[in-house]
SEBA-863701 format. One record per residue (C-alpha): y, x, z negated. Coordinates in pm, whole numbers, plus 50000, padded with zeros to 5 digits. Layout:
% SEBA-863701
LOKOL      y      x      z
LOKOL      Y      X      Z
...
***
This chain:
% SEBA-863701
LOKOL      y      x      z
LOKOL  50000  50000  50000
LOKOL  50246  50273  49902
LOKOL  50164  50481  50212
LOKOL  50194  50181  50443
LOKOL  50527  50082  50294
LOKOL  50663  50437  50316
LOKOL  50550  50458  50680
LOKOL  50718  50130  50763
LOKOL  51044  50234  50603
LOKOL  51033  50571  50778
LOKOL  50999  50384  51105
LOKOL  51297  50171  51011
LOKOL  51500  50487  50941
LOKOL  51436  50610  51295
LOKOL  51469  50279  51479
LOKOL  51794  50189  51304
LOKOL  51962  50522  51372
LOKOL  51849  50588  51730
LOKOL  52013  50293  51912
LOKOL  52325  50318  51700
LOKOL  52366  50685  51796
LOKOL  52336  50591  52161
LOKOL  52587  50308  52120
LOKOL  52834  50540  51949
LOKOL  52814  50795  52230
LOKOL  52851  50528  52500
LOKOL  53169  50390  52340
LOKOL  53329  50723  52258
LOKOL  53638  50653  52470
LOKOL  53661  50293  52351
LOKOL  53900  50162  52084
LOKOL  53584  50050  51903
LOKOL  53396  50313  51700
LOKOL  53059  50280  51530
LOKOL  52908  50506  51263
LOKOL  52674  50486  50971
LOKOL  52362  50620  50805
LOKOL  52009  50526  50708
LOKOL  51808  50684  50430
LOKOL  51488  50645  50232
LOKOL  51409  50800  49891
LOKOL  51105  50819  49668
LOKOL  51155  50922  49304
LOKOL  50939  50933  48994
LOKOL  50969  51031  48630
LOKOL  50681  51135  48402
LOKOL  50809  51004  48067
LOKOL  51079  50746  48006
LOKOL  51331  50847  47742
LOKOL  51535  50528  47708
LOKOL  51521  50295  47409
LOKOL  51239  50043  47436
LOKOL  51072  50217  47731
LOKOL  50753  50417  47755
LOKOL  50521  50572  48009
LOKOL  50609  50688  48360
LOKOL  50807  50517  48634
LOKOL  50867  50534  49008
LOKOL  51086  50376  49274
LOKOL  51109  50375  49653
LOKOL  51454  50284  49782
LOKOL  51617  50244  50121
LOKOL  51980  50216  50228
LOKOL  52141  50137  50562
LOKOL  52518  50153  50620
LOKOL  52676  50056  50953
LOKOL  53054  50085  50989
LOKOL  53272  49973  51278
LOKOL  53645  50005  51347
LOKOL  53862  49858  51620
LOKOL  54192  50026  51701
LOKOL  54431  49755  51818
LOKOL  54724  49994  51839
LOKOL  54952  49926  51547
LOKOL  54667  49788  51337
LOKOL  54309  49906  51283
LOKOL  54043  49655  51179
LOKOL  53734  49781  50998
LOKOL  53414  49657  50841
LOKOL  53092  49798  50702
LOKOL  52749  49644  50646
LOKOL  52526  49759  50359
LOKOL  52159  49689  50296
LOKOL  52019  49857  49983
LOKOL  51671  49774  49854
LOKOL  51413  49905  49607
LOKOL  51032  49884  49584
LOKOL  50737  50002  49371
LOKOL  50899  49874  49051
LOKOL  50724  49648  48800
LOKOL  50796  49461  48477
LOKOL  50800  49786  48280
LOKOL  51030  49975  48517
LOKOL  51376  50092  48422
LOKOL  51560  49993  48741
LOKOL  51893  50180  48753
LOKOL  52205  49966  48786
LOKOL  52318  49947  49144
LOKOL  51975  49996  49302
LOKOL  51974  49671  49502
LOKOL  52244  49509  49717
LOKOL  52075  49345  50014
LOKOL  52258  49236  50333
LOKOL  52611  49280  50196
LOKOL  52959  49325  50342
LOKOL  53060  49652  50181
LOKOL  53399  49684  50355
LOKOL  53631  49450  50546
LOKOL  53985  49578  50581
LOKOL  54300  49625  50784
LOKOL  54461  49969  50814
LOKOL  54820  50008  50926
LOKOL  54924  50360  51032
LOKOL  55280  50443  50929
LOKOL  55503  50743  50975
LOKOL  55379  50990  50716
LOKOL  55089  50779  50595
LOKOL  54901  50451  50612
LOKOL  54839  50126  50425
LOKOL  54503  49959  50380
LOKOL  54428  49607  50256
LOKOL  54109  49410  50206
LOKOL  53772  49528  50074
LOKOL  53711  49904  50085
LOKOL  53559  50211  49920
LOKOL  53779  50490  49791
LOKOL  53754  50844  49657
LOKOL  54053  50960  49456
LOKOL  54113  51320  49352
LOKOL  53808  51490  49206
LOKOL  53623  51157  49198
LOKOL  53561  51185  48824
LOKOL  53739  50855  48758
LOKOL  53736  50677  49096
LOKOL  53476  50728  49369
LOKOL  53236  50534  49589
LOKOL  52921  50718  49459
LOKOL  52690  50901  49697
LOKOL  52343  50942  49549
LOKOL  52336  50594  49395
LOKOL  52189  50334  49627
LOKOL  52498  50110  49618
LOKOL  52855  50243  49646
LOKOL  53148  50125  49436
LOKOL  53388  49908  49634
LOKOL  53712  49726  49560
LOKOL  53941  49454  49693
LOKOL  54316  49501  49706
LOKOL  54567  49730  49868
LOKOL  54606  50107  49882
LOKOL  54839  50353  50049
LOKOL  54829  50723  50125
LOKOL  55145  50913  50220
LOKOL  55276  51262  50284
LOKOL  55636  51241  50157
LOKOL  55705  51614  50203
LOKOL  55534  51933  50312
LOKOL  55236  52018  50088
LOKOL  55265  51685  49904
LOKOL  55025  51389  49919
LOKOL  55075  51063  49730
LOKOL  54813  50791  49691
LOKOL  54851  50456  49516
LOKOL  54626  50153  49483
LOKOL  54603  49812  49315
LOKOL  54256  49659  49321
LOKOL  53990  49444  49163
LOKOL  53637  49591  49139
LOKOL  53365  49419  49339
LOKOL  53068  49335  49116
LOKOL  52733  49424  49272
LOKOL  52480  49143  49296
LOKOL  52208  49061  49219
LOKOL  52236  49149  48852
LOKOL  51940  48956  48707
LOKOL  51601  49122  48674
LOKOL  51395  48880  48883
LOKOL  51636  48887  49178
LOKOL  51654  49268  49168
LOKOL  51275  49301  49169
LOKOL  51259  49070  49473
LOKOL  51551  49233  49663
LOKOL  51726  48898  49673
LOKOL  52044  48887  49883
LOKOL  52343  48752  49690
LOKOL  52711  48760  49783
LOKOL  52922  49015  49595
LOKOL  53256  48893  49463
LOKOL  53564  49075  49339
LOKOL  53636  49031  48970
LOKOL  54006  48949  48986
LOKOL  54019  48907  48610
LOKOL  53997  49288  48607
LOKOL  54266  49507  48763
LOKOL  54209  49871  48848
LOKOL  54518  50054  48971
LOKOL  54652  50404  48997
LOKOL  54890  50664  49134
LOKOL  54768  51012  49233
LOKOL  54986  51302  49354
LOKOL  54863  51631  49503
LOKOL  55060  51952  49560
LOKOL  54909  52231  49768
LOKOL  55047  52565  49880
LOKOL  55130  52691  49531
LOKOL  55123  53057  49434
LOKOL  54774  53198  49464
LOKOL  54686  52909  49697
LOKOL  54643  52684  49395
LOKOL  54611  52308  49419
LOKOL  54766  52083  49152
LOKOL  54705  51713  49095
LOKOL  54855  51463  48853
LOKOL  54764  51098  48814
LOKOL  54779  50779  48613
LOKOL  54502  50517  48627
LOKOL  54510  50174  48468
LOKOL  54227  49935  48381
LOKOL  54313  49583  48263
LOKOL  54013  49364  48186
LOKOL  54040  48993  48111
LOKOL  53929  48956  47749
LOKOL  53844  49326  47756
LOKOL  53998  49670  47744
LOKOL  54353  49758  47850
LOKOL  54356  50129  47926
LOKOL  54593  50391  48061
LOKOL  54438  50720  48172
LOKOL  54683  50999  48264
LOKOL  54552  51335  48374
LOKOL  54601  51653  48570
LOKOL  54384  51899  48761
LOKOL  54444  52256  48875
LOKOL  54198  52433  49105
LOKOL  54169  52731  49334
LOKOL  53976  52752  49663
LOKOL  53637  52914  49700
LOKOL  53607  53221  49922
LOKOL  53360  53507  49958
LOKOL  53427  53797  49724
LOKOL  53665  53604  49497
LOKOL  53672  53405  49175
LOKOL  53758  53035  49169
LOKOL  53832  52798  48885
LOKOL  53899  52435  48802
LOKOL  54057  52268  48499
LOKOL  54092  51891  48463
LOKOL  54225  51712  48155
LOKOL  54227  51335  48096
LOKOL  54374  51136  47809
LOKOL  54319  50768  47741
LOKOL  54533  50517  47554
LOKOL  54544  50141  47514
LOKOL  54357  49859  47341
LOKOL  53984  49800  47297
LOKOL  53856  49465  47162
LOKOL  53602  49480  46881
LOKOL  53431  49240  46643
LOKOL  53702  49302  46382
LOKOL  53999  49274  46620
LOKOL  54169  49508  46861
LOKOL  54145  49884  46820
LOKOL  54393  50148  46937
LOKOL  54236  50371  47199
LOKOL  54276  50746  47151
LOKOL  54025  50927  47370
LOKOL  54012  51223  47604
LOKOL  53793  51419  47842
LOKOL  53804  51764  48002
LOKOL  53630  51967  48270
LOKOL  53650  52344  48307
LOKOL  53463  52563  48555
LOKOL  53477  52928  48661
LOKOL  53284  53067  48955
LOKOL  53240  53372  49174
LOKOL  53130  53366  49538
LOKOL  52943  53678  49650
LOKOL  52998  53824  49996
LOKOL  52624  53846  50064
LOKOL  52344  53673  50252
LOKOL  52292  53311  50142
LOKOL  52656  53310  50020
LOKOL  52559  53285  49651
LOKOL  52809  53129  49413
LOKOL  52748  53170  49040
LOKOL  52950  52945  48811
LOKOL  52971  52809  48461
LOKOL  53093  52465  48357
LOKOL  53203  52291  48039
LOKOL  53233  51912  48014
LOKOL  53375  51723  47718
LOKOL  53422  51349  47668
LOKOL  53513  51212  47327
LOKOL  53302  50971  47126
LOKOL  53385  50730  46845
LOKOL  53294  50896  46517
LOKOL  53422  50629  46277
LOKOL  53406  50261  46384
LOKOL  53604  50151  46077
LOKOL  53909  50375  46114
LOKOL  54106  50136  46338
LOKOL  54079  50365  46643
LOKOL  53851  50369  46948
LOKOL  53775  50727  47050
LOKOL  53495  50678  47305
LOKOL  53618  50780  47652
LOKOL  53577  50524  47931
LOKOL  53466  50690  48259
LOKOL  53612  50404  48469
LOKOL  53452  50418  48817
LOKOL  53384  50791  48832
LOKOL  53104  51001  48977
LOKOL  52829  51161  48770
LOKOL  52614  51371  49001
LOKOL  52858  51653  49072
LOKOL  52896  51746  48705
LOKOL  52567  51630  48549
LOKOL  52302  51664  48818
LOKOL  52087  51411  49000
LOKOL  52107  51044  48898
LOKOL  51868  50762  48996
LOKOL  51572  50731  48759
LOKOL  51660  51065  48601
LOKOL  51872  51145  48299
LOKOL  52224  51225  48415
LOKOL  52494  51162  48160
LOKOL  52802  50946  48161
LOKOL  53149  51080  48088
LOKOL  53151  50953  47731
LOKOL  53053  51101  47394
LOKOL  52931  51421  47554
LOKOL  52953  51799  47536
LOKOL  52765  51971  47820
LOKOL  52781  52331  47939
LOKOL  52577  52582  48133
LOKOL  52538  52802  48442
LOKOL  52487  52700  48805
LOKOL  52382  52891  49116
LOKOL  52454  52761  49467
LOKOL  52298  52917  49777
LOKOL  52363  52828  50140
LOKOL  52222  52967  50462
LOKOL  52254  52776  50788
LOKOL  52090  52433  50752
LOKOL  51963  52505  50399
LOKOL  52145  52459  50068
LOKOL  51992  52520  49724
LOKOL  52132  52442  49378
LOKOL  51989  52567  49046
LOKOL  52150  52435  48730
LOKOL  52092  52442  48352
LOKOL  52293  52233  48106
LOKOL  52287  52227  47729
LOKOL  52389  51878  47614
LOKOL  52521  51743  47283
LOKOL  52680  51425  47157
LOKOL  53050  51476  47089
LOKOL  53003  51242  46791
LOKOL  52660  51228  46628
LOKOL  52723  50871  46507
LOKOL  52810  50730  46851
LOKOL  52569  50637  47130
LOKOL  52395  50830  47406
LOKOL  52477  50576  47674
LOKOL  52222  50656  47942
LOKOL  51935  50619  47692
LOKOL  52093  50339  47486
LOKOL  52020  50535  47168
LOKOL  52240  50559  46859
LOKOL  52213  50672  46498
LOKOL  52513  50542  46305
LOKOL  52420  50763  46010
LOKOL  52432  51084  46215
LOKOL  52106  51201  46058
LOKOL  51929  51246  46393
LOKOL  52164  51530  46485
LOKOL  52373  51567  46798
LOKOL  52163  51779  47035
LOKOL  52039  51579  47334
LOKOL  51859  51874  47488
LOKOL  51850  52111  47782
LOKOL  51858  51985  48141
LOKOL  51714  52215  48407
LOKOL  51743  52115  48773
LOKOL  51659  52255  49116
LOKOL  51738  52080  49443
LOKOL  51743  52166  49812
LOKOL  51881  52009  50129
LOKOL  51768  52104  50478
LOKOL  51896  51976  50813
LOKOL  51582  51912  51017
LOKOL  51806  51817  51309
LOKOL  52167  51929  51260
LOKOL  52391  51630  51176
LOKOL  52107  51392  51266
LOKOL  51826  51416  51010
LOKOL  51842  51575  50664
LOKOL  51568  51633  50408
LOKOL  51661  51656  50039
LOKOL  51427  51716  49750
LOKOL  51466  51812  49388
LOKOL  51320  51823  49039
LOKOL  51464  51806  48689
LOKOL  51325  51837  48338
LOKOL  51480  51740  48006
LOKOL  51371  51957  47714
LOKOL  51452  51702  47448
LOKOL  51659  51797  47145
LOKOL  51659  51651  46796
LOKOL  51865  51343  46882
LOKOL  51659  51252  47191
LOKOL  51339  51283  46983
LOKOL  51444  51134  46648
LOKOL  51714  50872  46707
LOKOL  51612  50518  46605
LOKOL  51425  50360  46896
LOKOL  51362  50689  47077
LOKOL  51027  50670  47256
LOKOL  50754  50916  47174
LOKOL  50631  51130  47459
LOKOL  50661  51462  47633
LOKOL  50966  51614  47792
LOKOL  51043  51395  48095
LOKOL  51003  51551  48441
LOKOL  51180  51388  48735
LOKOL  51134  51451  49106
LOKOL  51253  51298  49432
LOKOL  51236  51341  49808
LOKOL  51487  51180  50046
LOKOL  51540  51157  50422
LOKOL  51889  51074  50554
LOKOL  51993  51006  50912
LOKOL  52370  50983  50972
LOKOL  52497  50859  51307
***
């Protein structure tokens, strides 16, 4: 059954991409453009580490995205179709959020080119700055998308300004039975929630540095009201040189709780330093530190747990899916990373030591918490290796990887933590862009 299903989906991957590639080439000179991708991924994990779960798990997922744009001159009309599905799950599976979104309109927008920029309105995906607070997500089966308006402008040389006012689109289905059956349901924007922001970028600074500053807002109906200002400074990567990145984020506002409304005082930071060797395989060795505050005292009238908004996880924490990547909340993570690249092949090796920033707050991805703090704060050591290889350049890519969590005291001893060995995760994925 599993082999037959995998063979059928592999056939779908090829048959979907081949005619679309031909159509794109035939209409190259047309005002209509067509692009997209199809992919299939199998992943498994040896031991579940989340509260209330036990044993192993697996999932086979597929995703097709087809995007079209029509250039009418002063206005560009665009739309994108998404079909994301998952198989091989059962009643005991931990199905990651965002695994299924069958037969959905991911984007439907109007873009208006202007002198020095453009405006976009409708439903769209967006990636802002580093993507740590606002991104569409790449590895996850379903991207984040929004409804509203956004603009991107170049007001002066070396300056870029981006602003947006949106409502997040809630991915459906969200009930267990519908997810297990890949039921198609219409996604709707949650206009009771507003997500907005302003992001400025300055390039061409001394030392070829890049500086960014931003302010994001999240206003939830009967929920949190947050302001998240931040800045980022980074240098480019080049052979034979060092590079670095520093990003700082603060968070203020109001957070509802059972006892009333709490004042939000939270923050997060990212720091990385790397060196790119002028050698075969272009090795880059780097180290990274991630911090996101947690709430250490629920009764002190403050909320100190950082809210990651709609940010990415994979770039900083490793592979997601069924595995054990973290969220940007209540976390201290640090460790080395080695990146290698040669022609169509790219390899990443990464080790991260992970702790709770507050030993009385939760580990979100596992839904574990010890309010007494007696289970300690060490989550454990994550070790990951992954590789991508272009079988056909820009047409068919193979990606595979493995990760193991050497569990620390908290992951072993927190109330509700499942017994078992250190979980080992692996995946293999084929992607065909067109």
